[in-house]
N, C-alpha and C positions, 0 to 999 in steps of 0.2 A: 761575199763574192765567191767562194769556191763553193758554197751549197747551191748557189746559183748555178754555176757550170756545172755541177754533178748532176742536178736535176735537168736540164736540158739534155745531157747525154742520156741518162737513165730513160727520160721520156721519148728518144729518138729525134727530138726536136734539131738538135745540133749534131751533125756528122763531122764538123772541121776539128784540126786538130788544136792542142795547146802545147804550149814549149814555156819553159822557165830558163832565165840567165840571171845569175846572180854575180855581185862584186862584194867582195872580202876587203875591206879597208883597214891598214894598221896604222894606227895614229893621224889619219887622213893625209898621209903621205906618200904610201904605197899602197898598191892594189893587186890582187891576185890574177892573173890572166893566163889563158894558155893559146899556143901557138897552132893554129887550126890545120889540120892535113885534109879535112872533108867536111862538107862538101865542096865541090871545086870552086865555087864562088867565093868560098872564104879561105881556102887554102893559103898558107903563108902569110896569115894575118891574126893578129891578135884579138881574141874577144873575150868576154866573161863566160863562167863556166856554167853549163846546163845542158839541157835536153828535153824530151818528150815526157810530156804527164802521161803518165798511165791512166788508163781508163777508170780504175776504181781509187785513184789517189787524188788528194787536192794538189793545189798548186804548191802548197807551202810543204807537204811531204816531198813531192817532187823534187822541190830544190834543194831540200836535205839530202835526200837520197841521190841525187845528180852530184852535188857536191862531194860526197863522200865518194863514189864509186871515182871520180875524176881525179880527187885530191888526197883522199884517204885521211882528211879532216873531218870532224864531225862538229858542225856548226848549228848551235841552234836559235839563235837571235836575229833569225832573216825576218825583213820587215818588206811587204812589196811597196815599191814607189812609184811603177808605171806599167801600162799594158799598152803594147802595139797591136792594134787588129789590122789584119792583113785581110782583105777582101778576097773571099772565095777560098781562103786558106785555114786562117784560125786566128789565134791571138798568142801573142809573147808578153810572157809576164815577167816582169824585173824587179830583182830582189837587191835589198842592200844589209850588211851586216858589219861589225867591226869586231875585230880581235888580233891576235899574235899568235894564230893558229901555224903549227909547222905544216905545208903542204909538201907533196911530192907526185912527181906523174906517175899516173896508175895505169896510162894506155901509152898509145905512140905519139899523143900530141902532149908536148912539154907544158909543163905548169910551173910558174914561179912567181915571184913578188917582184913587180916593178914600180919605179918612183913615177907618180903621178906626172912630175914636171917633165919628164922625159917622153912622155906619150905622143907629144905634138911630133917627135923626131923620128917614132916607129912605125910599122905598118899596122895599122889598127883598123878594124871594122868602122864603117864613116860613122855610124850613128854613136860610138864612145864618146865622141865630141861632146855630144850633148845630154848623153845619159850619165857621165860619170860626176859632172857638176851638178845634176838634179840630184842623184843618188848620195852627195855630200850635202845638200843643203839642208839644213836643219828644220826649215819651214815649210818645206816641201809637202804637198799634200799626196794622194793620190793621184798622177797624172794619168789620162787615156787619150790618145792620139790614133790617128788612122794613117796607115801606110798610104802613100800615094806617088805614082812614078814621076 
């Protein structure tokens, strides 16, 4: 998949953006999330860790870099589990990893472990309600869907 996207960019066929979002789980009970301060539509809500894929990097490398930049933790065992295509904008690649890494806030956005059972009572980005169960499903294959309003 990464080779495919890089080729499209290199050939100038695809000008839309790519983003990554990752969920690190500890014992399938806790997940690392951050309280978003921007963009405005996400402000005050919890989301996974991620950001924009740079032009010369793979989505896997972008996930590793973004997680390190935002949490201070080096995580190597990322697995892509979903892609959300956003027409006329690009695609969001979702990753999952497992481990008990120590995380800390590296920016103004607060990063911490949250019990998965409590997420239904917390302000989260809406798609986390289906992305987290999908990420935890050991039988899941790479899921691809398109965003529709």
